[in-house]
C-alpha positions as CSV (number, residue, x, y, z in Angstrom):
1,X,0.0,0.0,0.0
2,X,1.5,3.3,-1.0
3,X,2.3,6.0,1.6
4,X,-0.2,8.9,1.7
5,X,2.5,11.5,2.6
6,X,1.8,14.2,5.1
7,X,-1.3,14.2,7.3
8,X,-4.4,15.7,5.7
9,X,-6.9,17.8,7.5
10,X,-10.6,17.7,6.5
11,X,-12.9,20.5,7.3
12,X,-15.8,20.0,9.6
13,X,-18.1,20.9,6.7
14,X,-16.7,18.0,4.7
15,X,-16.9,15.5,7.5
16,X,-20.5,16.6,8.4
17,X,-21.6,16.4,4.8
18,X,-20.0,13.0,4.2
19,X,-21.5,11.6,7.4
20,X,-24.9,12.9,6.4
21,X,-24.6,11.3,3.0
22,X,-23.6,8.0,4.5
23,X,-26.4,8.0,7.1
24,X,-29.0,9.0,4.5
25,X,-27.9,6.2,2.2
26,X,-26.8,8.4,-0.6
27,X,-23.4,6.7,-0.5
28,X,-22.0,3.6,1.1
29,X,-19.1,3.6,3.6
30,X,-16.9,1.6,1.3
31,X,-17.6,3.9,-1.7
32,X,-17.0,7.0,0.5
33,X,-13.7,5.7,1.8
34,X,-12.5,4.7,-1.7
35,X,-13.7,7.9,-3.4
36,X,-12.2,10.2,-0.9
37,X,-9.1,8.1,-0.1
38,X,-10.0,7.7,3.6
39,X,-9.3,4.9,5.9
40,X,-12.3,3.0,7.1
41,X,-11.2,3.5,10.7
42,X,-11.2,7.3,10.3
43,X,-14.6,7.1,8.6
44,X,-16.0,5.1,11.5
45,X,-14.6,7.6,13.9
46,X,-16.4,10.4,12.1
47,X,-19.6,8.5,12.0
48,X,-19.4,7.8,15.7
49,X,-18.8,11.5,16.4
50,X,-21.8,12.3,14.1
51,X,-24.0,9.9,15.9
52,X,-23.1,11.4,19.2
53,X,-23.8,14.9,17.9
54,X,-20.2,16.0,18.1
55,X,-20.2,16.9,14.4
56,X,-22.7,19.7,13.9
57,X,-23.3,22.6,11.7
58,X,-22.5,25.1,14.5
59,X,-19.0,23.5,14.8
60,X,-18.6,23.8,11.0
61,X,-19.7,27.5,11.1
62,X,-17.3,28.2,14.0
63,X,-14.5,26.6,12.0
64,X,-15.3,28.8,9.0
65,X,-15.3,31.9,11.1
66,X,-12.0,31.0,12.7
67,X,-10.4,30.4,9.3
68,X,-11.6,33.8,8.1
69,X,-10.3,35.5,11.2
70,X,-6.9,33.9,10.8
71,X,-6.8,35.0,7.1
72,X,-7.8,38.5,8.0
73,X,-5.1,38.7,10.6
74,X,-2.5,37.5,8.1
75,X,-3.7,40.0,5.5
76,X,-3.5,42.8,8.1
77,X,0.1,41.8,8.9
78,X,1.0,41.9,5.2
79,X,-0.6,45.3,4.8
80,X,1.4,46.6,7.8
81,X,4.6,45.2,6.3
82,X,4.0,46.7,2.9
83,X,3.1,50.1,4.4
84,X,6.4,50.1,6.3
85,X,8.3,49.2,3.2
86,X,6.5,52.0,1.2
87,X,7.3,54.5,4.0
88,X,10.9,53.4,3.9
89,X,11.1,53.7,0.1
90,X,9.7,57.3,0.3
91,X,12.3,58.3,2.8
92,X,15.4,57.0,1.0
93,X,16.8,59.1,-1.8
94,X,16.3,57.7,-5.3
95,X,19.2,57.1,-7.6
96,X,18.8,59.4,-10.5
97,X,18.7,57.9,-13.9
98,X,22.0,58.3,-15.8
99,X,21.6,59.7,-19.3
100,X,23.5,58.4,-22.3
101,X,26.0,61.4,-22.3
102,X,26.8,60.8,-18.7
103,X,27.2,57.1,-19.2
104,X,29.8,57.6,-22.0
105,X,31.7,60.1,-19.9
106,X,31.9,57.6,-17.1
107,X,33.3,55.0,-19.4
108,X,35.7,57.2,-21.4
109,X,36.5,59.9,-18.9
110,X,35.6,63.5,-18.9
111,X,35.2,65.3,-22.2
112,X,37.3,68.3,-23.0
113,X,35.6,71.6,-22.6
114,X,34.7,73.5,-25.8
115,X,37.1,76.3,-26.5
116,X,35.8,79.8,-26.3
117,X,36.3,82.2,-29.2
118,X,36.3,79.7,-32.0
119,X,38.8,77.3,-33.4
120,X,42.5,78.1,-33.5
């Protein structure tokens, strides 16, 4: 049997919906386990929790709210970081763009000054 890799987490909404489908007869246990690549022991644990009333829509809604709050907090941190970077960028002097004439003088050295009063 191949390894499944890292642990997977299933949302309370998914678990609740799957248990409701199994208990209503819309899908069988074996089909659900095979289709969603779940162990039969895990599925039985979820069904037991569902039968006890431990899996409920209130828990699913609370989970959604917690996920949203965590996402909002992460986005607020990112906005703060970007605001600080923008303030820093505004305070530091910008390098002026070098024109073509200045570029060539950097490479070849200074150009001689034009003589005053015409050519000799």
